[in-house]
ZADO-1210 file (C-alpha; in nm, 4 decimals, padded with zeros to 6 digits):
<atoms>
<atom x="08.4075" y="-05.5607" z="02.4282" code="MET" pos="1"/>
<atom x="08.7354" y="-05.7288" z="02.5208" code="VAL" pos="2"/>
<atom x="08.8229" y="-05.6884" z="02.8881" code="ALA" pos="3"/>
<atom x="09.1326" y="-05.4873" z="02.9575" code="GLU" pos="4"/>
<atom x="09.4197" y="-05.7020" z="03.0850" code="ARG" pos="5"/>
<atom x="09.5777" y="-05.6028" z="03.4170" code="PRO" pos="6"/>
<atom x="09.9121" y="-05.4299" z="03.3960" code="ALA" pos="7"/>
<atom x="10.2106" y="-05.6632" z="03.4462" code="PRO" pos="8"/>
<atom x="10.3889" y="-05.6473" z="03.7787" code="THR" pos="9"/>
<atom x="10.7541" y="-05.5573" z="03.8137" code="ARG" pos="10"/>
<atom x="10.8491" y="-05.9263" z="03.8072" code="THR" pos="11"/>
<atom x="10.6379" y="-06.0093" z="03.5005" code="ASP" pos="12"/>
<atom x="10.8739" y="-06.1008" z="03.2131" code="PRO" pos="13"/>
<atom x="10.6218" y="-06.0005" z="02.9453" code="ARG" pos="14"/>
<atom x="10.6845" y="-05.6908" z="02.7364" code="ARG" pos="15"/>
<atom x="10.4645" y="-05.3884" z="02.8007" code="ARG" pos="16"/>
<atom x="10.1805" y="-05.3657" z="02.5505" code="SER" pos="17"/>
<atom x="10.1630" y="-04.9853" z="02.5690" code="SER" pos="18"/>
<atom x="10.3623" y="-04.7713" z="02.3291" code="LYS" pos="19"/>
<atom x="10.6410" y="-04.5754" z="02.4980" code="SER" pos="20"/>
<atom x="10.7034" y="-04.2114" z="02.4090" code="TYR" pos="21"/>
<atom x="11.0047" y="-03.9970" z="02.4953" code="ALA" pos="22"/>
<atom x="11.0415" y="-03.6193" z="02.5094" code="ALA" pos="23"/>
<atom x="11.3761" y="-03.4484" z="02.5557" code="LEU" pos="24"/>
<atom x="11.4216" y="-03.0788" z="02.6266" code="ASP" pos="25"/>
<atom x="11.7773" y="-02.9530" z="02.5854" code="LEU" pos="26"/>
<atom x="11.7766" y="-02.5972" z="02.7113" code="GLY" pos="27"/>
<atom x="12.0374" y="-02.3372" z="02.7899" code="THR" pos="28"/>
<atom x="12.0712" y="-02.4659" z="03.1450" code="ASN" pos="29"/>
<atom x="11.9280" y="-02.8171" z="03.1715" code="ASN" pos="30"/>
<atom x="11.8952" y="-03.1427" z="02.9825" code="CYS" pos="31"/>
<atom x="11.5649" y="-03.3113" z="03.0697" code="ARG" pos="32"/>
<atom x="11.4110" y="-03.6373" z="02.9531" code="LEU" pos="33"/>
<atom x="11.0650" y="-03.7809" z="03.0159" code="LEU" pos="34"/>
<atom x="10.9500" y="-04.1272" z="02.9063" code="ILE" pos="35"/>
<atom x="10.5789" y="-04.2057" z="02.9323" code="ALA" pos="36"/>
<atom x="10.2971" y="-04.4325" z="02.8216" code="GLU" pos="37"/>
<atom x="09.9402" y="-04.3233" z="02.7377" code="PRO" pos="38"/>
<atom x="09.6901" y="-04.3561" z="03.0210" code="ALA" pos="39"/>
<atom x="09.3158" y="-04.3046" z="03.0603" code="HIS" pos="40"/>
<atom x="09.3682" y="-03.9344" z="03.1307" code="PHE" pos="41"/>
<atom x="09.6962" y="-03.8038" z="02.9928" code="GLY" pos="42"/>
<atom x="09.9981" y="-04.0279" z="03.0371" code="PHE" pos="43"/>
<atom x="10.1909" y="-04.2297" z="03.2946" code="ARG" pos="44"/>
<atom x="10.5587" y="-04.1454" z="03.3455" code="VAL" pos="45"/>
<atom x="10.7802" y="-04.4547" z="03.3394" code="VAL" pos="46"/>
<atom x="11.1208" y="-04.2832" z="03.3616" code="ASP" pos="47"/>
<atom x="11.2697" y="-03.9353" z="03.3894" code="ALA" pos="48"/>
<atom x="11.6109" y="-03.7713" z="03.3911" code="PHE" pos="49"/>
<atom x="11.7358" y="-03.4195" z="03.4530" code="SER" pos="50"/>
<atom x="12.0869" y="-03.2811" z="03.4668" code="ARG" pos="51"/>
<atom x="12.2244" y="-02.9286" z="03.4914" code="LEU" pos="52"/>
<atom x="12.4569" y="-02.8974" z="03.1901" code="VAL" pos="53"/>
<atom x="12.4752" y="-02.5181" z="03.1336" code="ARG" pos="54"/>
<atom x="12.5073" y="-02.5646" z="02.7583" code="LEU" pos="55"/>
<atom x="12.4627" y="-02.1897" z="02.7094" code="GLY" pos="56"/>
<atom x="12.7354" y="-02.0921" z="02.9530" code="GLU" pos="57"/>
<atom x="12.9012" y="-01.7776" z="02.8160" code="GLY" pos="58"/>
<atom x="12.6340" y="-01.7057" z="02.5541" code="LEU" pos="59"/>
<atom x="12.5361" y="-01.3910" z="02.7403" code="GLY" pos="60"/>
<atom x="12.8784" y="-01.2539" z="02.6484" code="LEU" pos="61"/>
<atom x="12.9590" y="-01.4390" z="02.3241" code="GLY" pos="62"/>
<atom x="12.8026" y="-01.6488" z="02.0509" code="ASN" pos="63"/>
<atom x="12.9622" y="-01.9941" z="02.0746" code="ARG" pos="64"/>
<atom x="12.8987" y="-02.3060" z="02.2797" code="LEU" pos="65"/>
<atom x="13.2120" y="-02.3817" z="02.4807" code="SER" pos="66"/>
<atom x="13.3975" y="-02.7135" z="02.4562" code="ASP" pos="67"/>
<atom x="13.3371" y="-02.7854" z="02.8254" code="ASP" pos="68"/>
<atom x="12.9632" y="-02.7167" z="02.7944" code="ALA" pos="69"/>
<atom x="12.9391" y="-02.9412" z="02.4881" code="ILE" pos="70"/>
<atom x="13.1239" y="-03.2228" z="02.6683" code="ALA" pos="71"/>
<atom x="12.8909" y="-03.1983" z="02.9722" code="ARG" pos="72"/>
<atom x="12.5873" y="-03.2030" z="02.7469" code="THR" pos="73"/>
<atom x="12.6978" y="-03.5004" z="02.5413" code="ILE" pos="74"/>
<atom x="12.7566" y="-03.6971" z="02.8617" code="ASP" pos="75"/>
<atom x="12.3992" y="-03.6191" z="02.9709" code="ALA" pos="76"/>
<atom x="12.2571" y="-03.7059" z="02.6278" code="LEU" pos="77"/>
<atom x="12.4381" y="-04.0407" z="02.6412" code="ARG" pos="78"/>
<atom x="12.2480" y="-04.1218" z="02.9613" code="VAL" pos="79"/>
<atom x="11.9231" y="-04.0224" z="02.7895" code="CYS" pos="80"/>
<atom x="11.9969" y="-04.2511" z="02.4954" code="ARG" pos="81"/>
<atom x="12.0558" y="-04.5443" z="02.7303" code="GLU" pos="82"/>
<atom x="11.7305" y="-04.4784" z="02.9157" code="LYS" pos="83"/>
<atom x="11.5295" y="-04.4633" z="02.5925" code="MET" pos="84"/>
<atom x="11.6816" y="-04.7918" z="02.4766" code="ALA" pos="85"/>
<atom x="11.6094" y="-04.9571" z="02.8119" code="ALA" pos="86"/>
<atom x="11.2417" y="-04.8537" z="02.7970" code="LYS" pos="87"/>
<atom x="11.1921" y="-04.9607" z="02.4328" code="ASP" pos="88"/>
<atom x="11.0849" y="-04.6128" z="02.3243" code="VAL" pos="89"/>
<atom x="10.9014" y="-04.6343" z="01.9923" code="THR" pos="90"/>
<atom x="10.8482" y="-04.2632" z="01.9271" code="ARG" pos="91"/>
<atom x="11.0554" y="-03.9710" z="02.0478" code="ALA" pos="92"/>
<atom x="11.1012" y="-03.6008" z="01.9893" code="ARG" pos="93"/>
<atom x="11.4244" y="-03.4406" z="02.1060" code="LEU" pos="94"/>
<atom x="11.4268" y="-03.0616" z="02.0969" code="VAL" pos="95"/>
<atom x="11.6971" y="-02.8021" z="02.1548" code="ALA" pos="96"/>
<atom x="11.6071" y="-02.4427" z="02.2328" code="THR" pos="97"/>
<atom x="11.7678" y="-02.1021" z="02.2801" code="GLU" pos="98"/>
<atom x="12.1337" y="-02.1996" z="02.3289" code="ALA" pos="99"/>
<atom x="12.1421" y="-02.3887" z="02.0005" code="CYS" pos="100"/>
<atom x="11.9363" y="-02.1196" z="01.8270" code="ARG" pos="101"/>
<atom x="12.1829" y="-01.8477" z="01.9269" code="LEU" pos="102"/>
<atom x="12.5199" y="-02.0191" z="01.9013" code="ALA" pos="103"/>
<atom x="12.7009" y="-01.9999" z="01.5686" code="GLU" pos="104"/>
<atom x="12.8304" y="-02.3526" z="01.6305" code="ASN" pos="105"/>
<atom x="12.4837" y="-02.4830" z="01.7230" code="GLY" pos="106"/>
<atom x="12.4398" y="-02.6733" z="01.3927" code="PRO" pos="107"/>
<atom x="12.7825" y="-02.8373" z="01.4257" code="SER" pos="108"/>
<atom x="12.6942" y="-02.9429" z="01.7814" code="PHE" pos="109"/>
<atom x="12.3716" y="-03.1011" z="01.6520" code="ILE" pos="110"/>
<atom x="12.5763" y="-03.2863" z="01.3914" code="GLY" pos="111"/>
<atom x="12.8202" y="-03.4127" z="01.6528" code="ARG" pos="112"/>
<atom x="12.5338" y="-03.5471" z="01.8641" code="VAL" pos="113"/>
<atom x="12.3978" y="-03.7258" z="01.5565" code="ARG" pos="114"/>
<atom x="12.7367" y="-03.8775" z="01.4698" code="ASP" pos="115"/>
<atom x="12.8433" y="-03.9791" z="01.8199" code="GLU" pos="116"/>
<atom x="12.5116" y="-04.0773" z="01.9782" code="LEU" pos="117"/>
<atom x="12.2800" y="-04.1419" z="01.6814" code="ASP" pos="118"/>
<atom x="12.0303" y="-03.8945" z="01.8294" code="LEU" pos="119"/>
<atom x="11.8410" y="-03.6461" z="01.6137" code="GLU" pos="120"/>
<atom x="11.8110" y="-03.3159" z="01.7974" code="LEU" pos="121"/>
<atom x="11.5662" y="-03.0649" z="01.6512" code="GLU" pos="122"/>
<atom x="11.6300" y="-02.6938" z="01.7024" code="ILE" pos="123"/>
<atom x="11.2789" y="-02.5567" z="01.7483" code="VAL" pos="124"/>
<atom x="11.1820" y="-02.1972" z="01.6763" code="ASP" pos="125"/>
<atom x="11.0513" y="-01.9653" z="01.9455" code="ARG" pos="126"/>
<atom x="10.6853" y="-02.0028" z="01.8524" code="LYS" pos="127"/>
<atom x="10.7053" y="-02.3811" z="01.8703" code="THR" pos="128"/>
<atom x="10.8717" y="-02.3589" z="02.2098" code="GLU" pos="129"/>
<atom x="10.6044" y="-02.1237" z="02.3414" code="ALA" pos="130"/>
<atom x="10.3196" y="-02.3425" z="02.2128" code="TYR" pos="131"/>
<atom x="10.4730" y="-02.6610" z="02.3554" code="LEU" pos="132"/>
<atom x="10.5152" y="-02.4955" z="02.6957" code="ALA" pos="133"/>
<atom x="10.1479" y="-02.3950" z="02.6916" code="VAL" pos="134"/>
<atom x="10.0438" y="-02.7469" z="02.5924" code="THR" pos="135"/>
<atom x="10.2475" y="-02.8961" z="02.8750" code="GLY" pos="136"/>
<atom x="10.1052" y="-02.6973" z="03.1647" code="CYS" pos="137"/>
<atom x="09.7609" y="-02.5776" z="03.0472" code="ALA" pos="138"/>
<atom x="09.5896" y="-02.8546" z="03.2455" code="SER" pos="139"/>
<atom x="09.6677" y="-02.6463" z="03.5571" code="LEU" pos="140"/>
<atom x="09.4694" y="-02.3450" z="03.4364" code="VAL" pos="141"/>
<atom x="09.1774" y="-02.2648" z="03.6642" code="ASP" pos="142"/>
<atom x="08.8733" y="-02.3892" z="03.4661" code="PRO" pos="143"/>
<atom x="08.6806" y="-02.0835" z="03.5887" code="LYS" pos="144"/>
<atom x="08.9417" y="-01.8417" z="03.4508" code="ALA" pos="145"/>
<atom x="08.8456" y="-01.6491" z="03.1387" code="HIS" pos="146"/>
<atom x="09.2027" y="-01.5300" z="03.0841" code="SER" pos="147"/>
<atom x="09.5474" y="-01.6580" z="03.1828" code="VAL" pos="148"/>
<atom x="09.9049" y="-01.5474" z="03.1250" code="ILE" pos="149"/>
<atom x="10.1323" y="-01.8528" z="03.0966" code="ILE" pos="150"/>
<atom x="10.5092" y="-01.8093" z="03.1071" code="PHE" pos="151"/>
<atom x="10.8176" y="-02.0292" z="03.0990" code="ASP" pos="152"/>
<atom x="11.1392" y="-01.8747" z="03.2322" code="ILE" pos="153"/>
<atom x="11.4252" y="-02.0610" z="03.0668" code="GLY" pos="154"/>
<atom x="11.8005" y="-02.0356" z="03.0742" code="GLY" pos="155"/>
<atom x="11.8343" y="-01.8317" z="02.7553" code="GLY" pos="156"/>
<atom x="11.4821" y="-01.7180" z="02.6703" code="SER" pos="157"/>
<atom x="11.1437" y="-01.6621" z="02.8325" code="THR" pos="158"/>
<atom x="10.8239" y="-01.7695" z="02.6565" code="GLU" pos="159"/>
<atom x="10.4960" y="-01.6007" z="02.7440" code="ILE" pos="160"/>
<atom x="10.1429" y="-01.6452" z="02.6098" code="ALA" pos="161"/>
<atom x="09.7939" y="-01.5112" z="02.6682" code="TRP" pos="162"/>
<atom x="09.5163" y="-01.7721" z="02.6781" code="LEU" pos="163"/>
<atom x="09.1835" y="-01.6042" z="02.6150" code="ASP" pos="164"/>
<atom x="08.8548" y="-01.7738" z="02.7047" code="GLY" pos="165"/>
<atom x="08.7680" y="-02.0930" z="02.8902" code="GLN" pos="166"/>
<atom x="08.8581" y="-02.4459" z="02.7789" code="ALA" pos="167"/>
<atom x="08.5584" y="-02.6257" z="02.6222" code="PRO" pos="168"/>
<atom x="08.6668" y="-02.9630" z="02.7657" code="HIS" pos="169"/>
<atom x="08.9621" y="-03.1298" z="02.9382" code="ALA" pos="170"/>
<atom x="09.1311" y="-03.2600" z="02.6226" code="PHE" pos="171"/>
<atom x="09.0820" y="-02.9482" z="02.4092" code="ALA" pos="172"/>
<atom x="09.3973" y="-02.8133" z="02.2461" code="ASP" pos="173"/>
<atom x="09.4949" y="-02.5105" z="02.4600" code="PRO" pos="174"/>
<atom x="09.6947" y="-02.3583" z="02.1743" code="CYS" pos="175"/>
<atom x="09.3684" y="-02.2714" z="01.9997" code="LYS" pos="176"/>
<atom x="09.3038" y="-02.0236" z="02.2835" code="ARG" pos="177"/>
<atom x="09.6349" y="-01.8385" z="02.2434" code="ILE" pos="178"/>
<atom x="09.5493" y="-01.4780" z="02.1649" code="ARG" pos="179"/>
<atom x="09.9086" y="-01.3500" z="02.1750" code="ALA" pos="180"/>
<atom x="10.2552" y="-01.4885" z="02.2489" code="TRP" pos="181"/>
<atom x="10.6157" y="-01.3750" z="02.2607" code="ASP" pos="182"/>
<atom x="10.9625" y="-01.5144" z="02.3227" code="SER" pos="183"/>
<atom x="11.1882" y="-01.2765" z="02.5112" code="LEU" pos="184"/>
<atom x="11.5611" y="-01.3139" z="02.4343" code="PRO" pos="185"/>
<atom x="11.6503" y="-01.3280" z="02.8023" code="VAL" pos="186"/>
<atom x="11.6735" y="-01.6113" z="03.0549" code="GLY" pos="187"/>
<atom x="11.8295" y="-01.6812" z="03.3925" code="VAL" pos="188"/>
<atom x="12.1729" y="-01.7699" z="03.2517" code="VAL" pos="189"/>
<atom x="12.2085" y="-01.4829" z="03.0056" code="THR" pos="190"/>
<atom x="12.0696" y="-01.2262" z="03.2518" code="LEU" pos="191"/>
<atom x="12.2935" y="-01.3444" z="03.5367" code="ALA" pos="192"/>
<atom x="12.6002" y="-01.3358" z="03.3135" code="GLU" pos="193"/>
<atom x="12.5313" y="-00.9761" z="03.2131" code="ARG" pos="194"/>
<atom x="12.4459" y="-00.8440" z="03.5609" code="TRP" pos="195"/>
<atom x="12.6245" y="-01.0858" z="03.7902" code="GLY" pos="196"/>
<atom x="12.4530" y="-01.3522" z="03.9985" code="GLY" pos="197"/>
<atom x="12.6707" y="-01.3906" z="04.3058" code="ILE" pos="198"/>
<atom x="12.6573" y="-01.0461" z="04.4679" code="ASP" pos="199"/>
<atom x="12.3179" y="-00.8993" z="04.3763" code="VAL" pos="200"/>
<atom x="12.2213" y="-00.5667" z="04.5334" code="THR" pos="201"/>
<atom x="11.8678" y="-00.4230" z="04.5290" code="PRO" pos="202"/>
<atom x="11.9934" y="-00.1758" z="04.2660" code="GLU" pos="203"/>
<atom x="12.1296" y="-00.4568" z="04.0498" code="THR" pos="204"/>
<atom x="11.8059" y="-00.6488" z="04.0873" code="PHE" pos="205"/>
<atom x="11.6025" y="-00.3445" z="03.9823" code="GLU" pos="206"/>
<atom x="11.8269" y="-00.3017" z="03.6790" code="GLY" pos="207"/>
<atom x="11.7531" y="-00.6602" z="03.5728" code="MET" pos="208"/>
<atom x="11.3796" y="-00.6065" z="03.6223" code="VAL" pos="209"/>
<atom x="11.3882" y="-00.2916" z="03.4074" code="GLU" pos="210"/>
<atom x="11.5756" y="-00.4701" z="03.1273" code="GLU" pos="211"/>
<atom x="11.3157" y="-00.7491" z="03.1170" code="VAL" pos="212"/>
<atom x="11.0293" y="-00.4981" z="03.1412" code="SER" pos="213"/>
<atom x="11.1576" y="-00.3229" z="02.8301" code="ASP" pos="214"/>
<atom x="11.1692" y="-00.6530" z="02.6413" code="LEU" pos="215"/>
<atom x="10.8197" y="-00.7374" z="02.7655" code="LEU" pos="216"/>
<atom x="10.6646" y="-00.4066" z="02.6618" code="LEU" pos="217"/>
<atom x="10.5350" y="-00.5077" z="02.3162" code="ASP" pos="218"/>
<atom x="10.3607" y="-00.8188" z="02.4491" code="PHE" pos="219"/>
<atom x="10.2217" y="-00.6285" z="02.7482" code="ALA" pos="220"/>
<atom x="10.0601" y="-00.3768" z="02.5131" code="LEU" pos="221"/>
<atom x="09.9007" y="-00.6484" z="02.2977" code="VAL" pos="222"/>
<atom x="09.7759" y="-00.8441" z="02.6013" code="ALA" pos="223"/>
<atom x="09.6723" y="-00.5398" z="02.8046" code="ALA" pos="224"/>
<atom x="09.3128" y="-00.6683" z="02.8345" code="GLN" pos="225"/>
<atom x="09.4166" y="-01.0033" z="02.9822" code="ALA" pos="226"/>
<atom x="09.4070" y="-00.9000" z="03.3470" code="GLY" pos="227"/>
<atom x="09.0546" y="-00.7572" z="03.3259" code="ARG" pos="228"/>
<atom x="08.8849" y="-01.0903" z="03.2571" code="ALA" pos="229"/>
<atom x="08.7008" y="-01.2903" z="03.5208" code="ARG" pos="230"/>
<atom x="08.9189" y="-01.5041" z="03.7509" code="ASN" pos="231"/>
<atom x="09.2397" y="-01.3996" z="03.5747" code="PHE" pos="232"/>
<atom x="09.5615" y="-01.5528" z="03.7057" code="HIS" pos="233"/>
<atom x="09.9246" y="-01.6196" z="03.6191" code="LEU" pos="234"/>
<atom x="10.0609" y="-01.9678" z="03.5509" code="LEU" pos="235"/>
<atom x="10.4379" y="-02.0131" z="03.5616" code="GLY" pos="236"/>
<atom x="10.6573" y="-02.3067" z="03.4710" code="THR" pos="237"/>
<atom x="11.0307" y="-02.2975" z="03.5370" code="SER" pos="238"/>
<atom x="11.2953" y="-02.3630" z="03.7982" code="GLY" pos="239"/>
<atom x="11.2405" y="-02.0095" z="03.9216" code="THR" pos="240"/>
<atom x="10.8748" y="-02.0478" z="04.0149" code="VAL" pos="241"/>
<atom x="10.9150" y="-02.3989" z="04.1551" code="THR" pos="242"/>
<atom x="11.2022" y="-02.2729" z="04.3696" code="THR" pos="243"/>
<atom x="10.9886" y="-01.9867" z="04.4982" code="VAL" pos="244"/>
<atom x="10.7144" y="-02.2367" z="04.5783" code="GLY" pos="245"/>
<atom x="10.9485" y="-02.4739" z="04.7589" code="GLY" pos="246"/>
<atom x="11.0971" y="-02.1942" z="04.9695" code="ILE" pos="247"/>
<atom x="10.7485" y="-02.0680" z="05.0610" code="HIS" pos="248"/>
<atom x="10.6552" y="-02.4170" z="05.1823" code="LEU" pos="249"/>
<atom x="10.9769" y="-02.4395" z="05.3834" code="GLY" pos="250"/>
<atom x="11.0697" y="-02.7729" z="05.2298" code="LEU" pos="251"/>
<atom x="11.3745" y="-02.9458" z="05.3745" code="ALA" pos="252"/>
<atom x="11.4101" y="-03.1107" z="05.0344" code="ARG" pos="253"/>
<atom x="11.2405" y="-03.0173" z="04.7086" code="TYR" pos="254"/>
<atom x="10.9257" y="-03.2261" z="04.6543" code="ASP" pos="255"/>
<atom x="10.7603" y="-03.2036" z="04.3131" code="ARG" pos="256"/>
<atom x="10.4384" y="-03.3577" z="04.4428" code="ARG" pos="257"/>
<atom x="10.3868" y="-03.0675" z="04.6824" code="ARG" pos="258"/>
<atom x="10.4957" y="-02.7899" z="04.4452" code="VAL" pos="259"/>
<atom x="10.3391" y="-02.8857" z="04.1122" code="ASP" pos="260"/>
<atom x="09.9949" y="-02.7262" z="04.0985" code="GLY" pos="261"/>
<atom x="10.0268" y="-02.5176" z="04.4161" code="MET" pos="262"/>
<atom x="09.8819" y="-02.1655" z="04.4354" code="TRP" pos="263"/>
<atom x="10.0669" y="-01.8661" z="04.5771" code="MET" pos="264"/>
<atom x="09.9221" y="-01.5295" z="04.6696" code="ARG" pos="265"/>
<atom x="10.0845" y="-01.2107" z="04.5499" code="ASN" pos="266"/>
<atom x="10.2118" y="-01.1140" z="04.8954" code="GLY" pos="267"/>
<atom x="10.3614" y="-01.4592" z="04.9528" code="GLU" pos="268"/>
<atom x="10.5670" y="-01.4307" z="04.6330" code="ILE" pos="269"/>
<atom x="10.6950" y="-01.0868" z="04.7354" code="SER" pos="270"/>
<atom x="10.7979" y="-01.2203" z="05.0768" code="THR" pos="271"/>
<atom x="11.0066" y="-01.5014" z="04.9227" code="VAL" pos="272"/>
<atom x="11.1692" y="-01.2627" z="04.6755" code="MET" pos="273"/>
<atom x="11.2668" y="-01.0180" z="04.9489" code="GLN" pos="274"/>
<atom x="11.4091" y="-01.3024" z="05.1525" code="ARG" pos="275"/>
<atom x="11.6257" y="-01.4125" z="04.8577" code="LEU" pos="276"/>
<atom x="11.7312" y="-01.0584" z="04.7745" code="LEU" pos="277"/>
<atom x="11.8562" y="-01.0069" z="05.1279" code="HIS" pos="278"/>
<atom x="12.0422" y="-01.3390" z="05.1378" code="SER" pos="279"/>
<atom x="12.4046" y="-01.3705" z="05.0333" code="ASP" pos="280"/>
<atom x="12.5364" y="-01.6314" z="04.7902" code="PHE" pos="281"/>
<atom x="12.6260" y="-01.8797" z="05.0653" code="THR" pos="282"/>
<atom x="12.2808" y="-01.8596" z="05.2217" code="GLN" pos="283"/>
<atom x="12.1160" y="-01.9135" z="04.8830" code="ARG" pos="284"/>
<atom x="12.3445" y="-02.2088" z="04.8091" code="ALA" pos="285"/>
<atom x="12.2556" y="-02.3698" z="05.1422" code="GLU" pos="286"/>
<atom x="11.8828" y="-02.3523" z="05.0731" code="ASN" pos="287"/>
<atom x="11.7739" y="-02.7083" z="04.9819" code="PRO" pos="288"/>
<atom x="11.5388" y="-02.5796" z="04.7117" code="CYS" pos="289"/>
<atom x="11.8222" y="-02.3901" z="04.5373" code="ILE" pos="290"/>
<atom x="12.1618" y="-02.5540" z="04.5908" code="GLY" pos="291"/>
<atom x="12.5090" y="-02.4398" z="04.4980" code="LYS" pos="292"/>
<atom x="12.4665" y="-02.5040" z="04.1244" code="GLU" pos="293"/>
<atom x="12.1742" y="-02.2620" z="04.0923" code="ARG" pos="294"/>
<atom x="12.2503" y="-02.0061" z="04.3630" code="ALA" pos="295"/>
<atom x="12.3941" y="-01.7622" z="04.1092" code="ASP" pos="296"/>
<atom x="12.0863" y="-01.7866" z="03.8832" code="LEU" pos="297"/>
<atom x="11.7883" y="-01.7683" z="04.1162" code="VAL" pos="298"/>
<atom x="11.7766" y="-01.3883" z="04.1520" code="LEU" pos="299"/>
<atom x="11.7972" y="-01.3386" z="03.7762" code="ALA" pos="300"/>
<atom x="11.4942" y="-01.5674" z="03.7505" code="GLY" pos="301"/>
<atom x="11.3166" y="-01.3683" z="04.0214" code="CYS" pos="302"/>
<atom x="11.3852" y="-01.0477" z="03.8259" code="ALA" pos="303"/>
<atom x="11.2137" y="-01.1972" z="03.5190" code="ILE" pos="304"/>
<atom x="10.9223" y="-01.3113" z="03.7354" code="LEU" pos="305"/>
<atom x="10.8965" y="-00.9651" z="03.8909" code="GLU" pos="306"/>
<atom x="10.8834" y="-00.7964" z="03.5500" code="ALA" pos="307"/>
<atom x="10.5955" y="-01.0262" z="03.4494" code="ILE" pos="308"/>
<atom x="10.4118" y="-00.9577" z="03.7765" code="ARG" pos="309"/>
<atom x="10.4420" y="-00.5830" z="03.7232" code="ARG" pos="310"/>
<atom x="10.3145" y="-00.6065" z="03.3654" code="ALA" pos="311"/>
<atom x="10.0234" y="-00.8327" z="03.4647" code="PHE" pos="312"/>
<atom x="09.9273" y="-00.7750" z="03.8294" code="PRO" pos="313"/>
<atom x="09.7435" y="-01.0743" z="03.9716" code="SER" pos="314"/>
<atom x="09.6489" y="-01.1798" z="04.3208" code="GLU" pos="315"/>
<atom x="09.7376" y="-01.5418" z="04.2465" code="ARG" pos="316"/>
<atom x="09.9979" y="-01.7467" z="04.0649" code="LEU" pos="317"/>
<atom x="09.9780" y="-02.1184" z="03.9967" code="ARG" pos="318"/>
<atom x="10.3077" y="-02.3046" z="03.9867" code="ILE" pos="319"/>
<atom x="10.3749" y="-02.5825" z="03.7371" code="ALA" pos="320"/>
<atom x="10.6578" y="-02.8327" z="03.7621" code="ASP" pos="321"/>
<atom x="10.5844" y="-02.9387" z="03.4072" code="ARG" pos="322"/>
<atom x="10.6216" y="-02.7761" z="03.0679" code="GLY" pos="323"/>
<atom x="10.8001" y="-02.8421" z="02.7408" code="LEU" pos="324"/>
<atom x="10.8520" y="-03.2178" z="02.7802" code="ARG" pos="325"/>
<atom x="10.4917" y="-03.2737" z="02.8833" code="GLU" pos="326"/>
<atom x="10.3793" y="-03.0597" z="02.5903" code="GLY" pos="327"/>
<atom x="10.5828" y="-03.2700" z="02.3487" code="ILE" pos="328"/>
<atom x="10.4335" y="-03.5903" z="02.4889" code="LEU" pos="329"/>
<atom x="10.0768" y="-03.4583" z="02.4707" code="MET" pos="330"/>
<atom x="10.1279" y="-03.3430" z="02.1117" code="LYS" pos="331"/>
<atom x="10.2689" y="-03.6768" z="01.9951" code="MET" pos="332"/>
<atom x="09.9897" y="-03.8703" z="02.1645" code="MET" pos="333"/>
<atom x="09.7248" y="-03.6419" z="02.0134" code="ARG" pos="334"/>
<atom x="09.8803" y="-03.6983" z="01.6723" code="GLU" pos="335"/>
<atom x="09.8568" y="-04.0759" z="01.7302" code="ASP" pos="336"/>
<atom x="09.4907" y="-04.0452" z="01.8424" code="PHE" pos="337"/>
<atom x="09.5616" y="-04.2437" z="02.1591" code="VAL" pos="338"/>
<atom x="09.2572" y="-04.0998" z="02.3389" code="TRP" pos="339"/>
<atom x="09.0133" y="-04.1099" z="02.0467" code="ARG" pos="340"/>
<atom x="08.6841" y="-04.2869" z="02.1012" code="GLY" pos="341"/>
<atom x="08.7430" y="-04.3386" z="02.4716" code="GLY" pos="342"/>
<atom x="08.9878" y="-04.6227" z="02.4040" code="GLN" pos="343"/>
<atom x="09.2222" y="-04.5018" z="02.6781" code="ARG" pos="344"/>
</atoms>
């Protein structure tokens, strides 16, 4: 057996021998890029980028992407293209989700990105989005849990899935355990635009929760048995749940290393939500885990989270600061058999 060569240092002029993969998630609210190389267990991130672009701004009230939103997004995608070129990415998958699915000018926007940036964006359907989200964060499922509800609260849609049974081993495909899934046509941007996100009263908040609960009803009926299984828990991935986690920890600055994978008890989540509900816009904007750009969206996200908690009561929630991009990377690497035969 040939000995594995040590990884080059930062000053080593040699090219990296590992293949670089890139995953881009263009959502209703954010543009996110992750570049990684296969590792012994999973992958090693070599670069990342995230920018709030609000591509779906106005979609809660209309059906077109605005010129300003398109311009912001193309600027962010240009940065992503430069990062992929700098890291010699050899395989990439760039996906667009709910904003491009809904907008009547979504296809023309995709064409403009292709013409101006030479990037091929793929508008994925709701099932694909749900399955990729599950793939990206399933490694955080409690191995003792016989049932888990995984959800991803996005800007324009919310994906939710029921994983039934335990994982046979660490690298098993979690999508084979999906018993039911759904994609709700509501996210933090669209909900906030309909109900208002700056001045949110308890009555307004309850109205948002009831709207999401109605949309969740069909899935809740199908997955009604989920919460009765041994060691059942919720697993959430989104800016909403990571924000709730950061506020609970009292972070002076958001720290992914402390939030990703943390557990919260049911009462702790309720305490954070009540604190946010009784804060005004300025107080929310001053919170370092929220910021001015997201202060008008956080309570809409909490309303979606609350509807899920009511449908599937659980004493514990695990928070994931990972999701679609990680799912894309895992899927591409599985397709390339990078972990087969213990080679990695």
